[in-house]
N, C-alpha and C positions, 0 to 999 in steps of 0.2 A: 075743920072737916076732915073726916078720915079719908085717907088716901085709897083710892081703888088700885087692886093688884091684878095683873092679867098676865096668864102664861104667854099670851101672845107677844108681850113686850120683851120677853126673854131672847137672848141670843142662843138659839139652839145648838150653835156650833161649840157652845161651851161645854155641853154635855157629851161627854166620851161615849163612844160606841162600845158597848159589851164585848164585842168579838176582837175590836181592836185592843182593848185593854188586856184581854186575855193573851192575845199575840205578845203584847208589850211584856206581860208577865213571863210569857214562856220563852222569850228571848228570840233574836233573830238569828244568832250564829249556830251551825250545826252542833258545835260543842256544848253550848247552853241546852239545846234541845235533847241531846244523848244524855245528859245528866237527869232531865226529867225521868228517864227509864227507870231510875233508882229512887224515886219518891212516890210518896203516897200509894194509892191502889195501883198504880202502874209496878211496883216492886216485885209484888207476889208473881204477876205474870212472866216479868223479867227473869225471875229466878227460875220458873218452870221452863222457860225457853232454854236458859243456859244449863239446866240440868239435863234437858233433852238434848242438846248439841254435844255436851260433855258424855252423854251415853252413846251416842253415835259414834264419836271419836274413839272411845273405847272400843267399840264393835269392830272398828276399822284396824286398830292395832291388835286386836285379837286374830282378825282375820291373816294379817302378816305374820303373827307368830304361827298360826297354823301352817302358812306356807312354808316357813323355816322348819316346822316339824317335819313336813313332807319331804323337804329338800334332805334332810338329815337321814330320814327313813329310806329315800332312794338311794343316798350314797352308801349306806349300809348294805342294801340289797345287791347293788353293783358290785360291792367289795366280795360279799358271800359267793355271788354267782361266778366270781373269776377264781375263785378257789377251787384246787383240784376235787375231782367227785371221790365221795366218801364212801367205802363200800359198807352196807348196812347188813350187820350179822346179829344186833342185839339191841338192847336199850343203851341209852344215852344219857349223860349227866342232866341235861336241859335241853328238851327238843326246841324251846323258844329260840335258843342262840343258834341252832342249825337253820332255822328258817331261810328258803331259798338257797340252801346249800346243796350242790349238784351231788347226786348220789348215784349209785350202782347197787342192785339187789338181784338176786337169782333165787328161783324157788318154783314151786308149781302152785297155780291158782286153785282156789276153793270155792267153784261157783255156786255151790249149794247155799252157801251163806252170802252170796252177792247182794247189794243194795244199789240204789240209783239216787242221785242227788237231783232233785226236782227243780223246775223253774230256770232251766239254763238255756240261754239263746246263742246262736251262733248265725252271724250275718242275717239277723231279724227273724230266725225261725226257731219256733219252740223245741225243746229237747230235754234231754237228761245226760247225766254223766255216769258212768259205770265205776262203782266203787267195789273193788274186789278184795277178799284176803288172799294173800300169798304166803304160803308156808315156806320160809327160808330155807334153803339148803344147808344142809349139816348143822342145823340148830332146831331147837324145839320152840322157837320164836316165829310170830307171824305178824305181818304189817299189812295194812290197808294199802291198796294202789288205785289211784284215780286213772283208769284205763282210757279214758277221753269222752268224747261227746257223740251221741247218736241222736236221731229224730224222735220226737216224742212218740211217734205211733209205733215205734219199735221198742218201747220202754218194758213192755210186758215181759215177765220171765222167759216165756216160749219163744217170743220173738226175737229177744235180744241173745238167745243161745247161739245164734249163727255167728256171733262175735267172739266164741270162746276160742281158746288157744290150748291145744294139748300138750301135755309132756312139761319137761323143765324149760323155764325161760330166762333169759338175762335182760334186764331192761335197766335204762337209764332215766333219770328224772331229777325233779326237785323236791326237797324234803319240806313240809309244812307242818306246824304245830296244829293240835286238835282245834277244831273250829267250836267256838261256842255262841250262844245268843247275844248279839251285840247291845241290844237294848229292850227293854218290855214292849217296844212298839213293832219288833221285829216279829215274823210268824213264828210260833213255836211248834216243834215235833210233839205230837201228842205222847203221854206216858204209856208205859207197856204195862200189861197187866194180864189177868187169868182171860178176860175177853178180847185182848189184844196182845199176844205174846211175842208178835213180830211185826217190824215194820218193813215194806219193800221201798217205800219213798221217803227220802229225808230231805229236809231244807239244807242241812249243812253237814260237813264231814265231822260230826261229833264223836270222835273215838270213845269218848267215856260212855255216851249213850248208845253206841252200836254194841259196845262191849257186852251189854246187858242181855242181848239177844244172840250173842256168839259164844259156842260152848268150848273155847279155849282164849288163852290170852292174847291181846293185841298190843304192839307197841304203841305209846302214846303219841303217836305223830304218824301221818301218811305220806305216800309218795306221788307226786303228780308225774305220770309216765309222759316222756318226752317222744316225739315222732323220730322213728328209725330213718335212716338215710333212704331217699328215694319213696319213703311210705306216703302213699296219696288216697285216703279213702276212710271210711268210718271204721272203728271210732277214730274221729278226728281229734289228734292231740297237737294242739298248736304250739304249747309249751312257751308262749310269747308272754313276757311280764310288762304291763304297761307302767311305766314310771314317769307321770306326767306330774306337774306341780297342783294340778287342780284349777278351780276357778278363785281361789283366794284373794289373788291380787286385785281382780276386777271387782269382786265384792267388797275389798278394803276402799277401793277408789269411789265406790258407790256409797259407802257409809260416810267417808270424808265428804263427799259433794253433797250428800242429804243434810250435814252438819252445816256447811257453807250456805247453802241456799236458806235454811232456816234461820240463821242469824242474819244474814244479809237482808232476807224478806222483812223480818220482824223489825229490825232497825230503819230500814227504808220508810217502812209504812208509818212506824211509832213516832219518827222524827221529822216527818215532813211538815212545812209550814202550815200555819193555819190549824194545826189538830190539837184539840183539847186533850190534854194528858190523863186526865181523870175519867174519860168517858170511852177509852180504847178497850 
């Protein structure tokens, strides 16, 4: 006689639970679960996370390098500002090497070819800076002088004429190389042409560009005039140079923190007990 077979007669405890088997396969120790991050479909995601963390760490070190560069630049500026004033009488070999060097220059201003530097603020107030050619005494050379800040509403030629100084002057200041457009994202001064032979407002002290509308040669640098003793009023000549290190250290700490959070969060979630490695 054929023997009947019934599933009810089986001991169901002998059938392993699927999830229990997977957990056993995955291992119970943290080290074993950590190794699963480099197997199967999990490997690609792990590599992406590692690359992302490496990029963040790289950005952090890049910010630290930027801070070191700023420190070196600040040290160089302090060294140059401590040097004795240079009397400006004509061209120099390399204007860049004289940046922030104290200077003395004497001559007469040419207000007919004066321009202003736009979008300059002082204590939260909009204004412009006066940029005026100075014919250097005893020479055939001329140099642009940043004479200071005035309110925006006084920036038109007629309004700013009240700030003219007559006769010969001798002034102290700091030398600066000609400014250029720092990037393609920075605002650009429009080109000169038959329909625009002259600009009165400029974004930067670009001596090369301003030379195009000036009928006599200009030295390839300009002087930022310092305030005379007891001087208090427009044009405002602060003459202060800010030598901060900038936010580079805090940015570096942020990038390092992002990398730690990314790695720690990924490992903690992917290696917790009971997680199937191929479905994350």
